[in-house]
Legacy VTK file of the C-alpha trace (Angstrom):
# vtk DataFile Version 3.0
C-alpha trace
ASCII
DATASET POLYDATA
POINTS 55 float
-0.349 0.176 -0.334
1.063 3.567 -0.771
0.005 6.602 0.129
-0.980 8.253 -2.688
-4.184 7.317 -2.678
-5.152 8.751 0.624
-2.853 12.256 -0.383
-6.708 13.845 -1.824
-7.563 13.301 1.170
-4.807 13.773 3.894
-4.257 17.021 1.759
-7.929 18.462 1.929
-7.970 17.471 5.855
-4.984 20.047 6.172
-6.835 22.810 4.654
-10.420 22.293 5.610
-8.383 22.790 9.354
-7.006 25.618 8.194
-9.550 27.111 7.532
-11.068 26.940 10.038
-8.384 27.478 12.887
-8.077 30.791 10.301
-11.958 31.703 10.309
-11.770 31.089 14.589
-8.556 33.094 15.438
-10.202 35.927 12.976
-13.487 36.122 15.712
-11.722 36.262 18.277
-9.477 38.482 17.427
-12.515 40.762 16.341
-14.086 39.624 19.821
-10.506 41.093 21.679
-10.912 43.842 20.116
-14.463 44.793 20.766
-13.797 44.520 24.546
-11.067 46.717 24.455
-12.993 48.919 22.837
-16.177 49.151 25.058
-13.144 49.327 28.200
-12.373 52.224 26.232
-15.261 54.471 26.041
-16.253 52.760 29.814
-13.416 54.407 31.018
-13.523 57.452 28.674
-17.111 58.414 29.716
-15.799 57.589 33.703
-13.508 60.223 32.395
-16.251 62.505 31.711
-18.503 61.951 34.304
-15.968 62.501 37.006
-15.123 65.858 35.943
-19.169 66.737 35.154
-18.884 65.868 38.892
-15.967 68.383 40.466
-17.373 71.102 38.622
LINES 1 56
55 0 1 2 3 4 5 6 7 8 9 10 11 12 13 14 15 16 17 18 19 20 21 22 23 24 25 26 27 28 29 30 31 32 33 34 35 36 37 38 39 40 41 42 43 44 45 46 47 48 49 50 51 52 53 54
């Protein structure tokens, strides 16, 4: 038995796995950026509230 009959299956499995991992990585990056922006927005709102209260 040679590996040649299984080569297309192995290559397609590697391609599909890399696509799935790539999509999951992009989702992770988007969620991380979204959370960071929300935290920054909350910090800015706290600063605005503190400045308004001090006046």
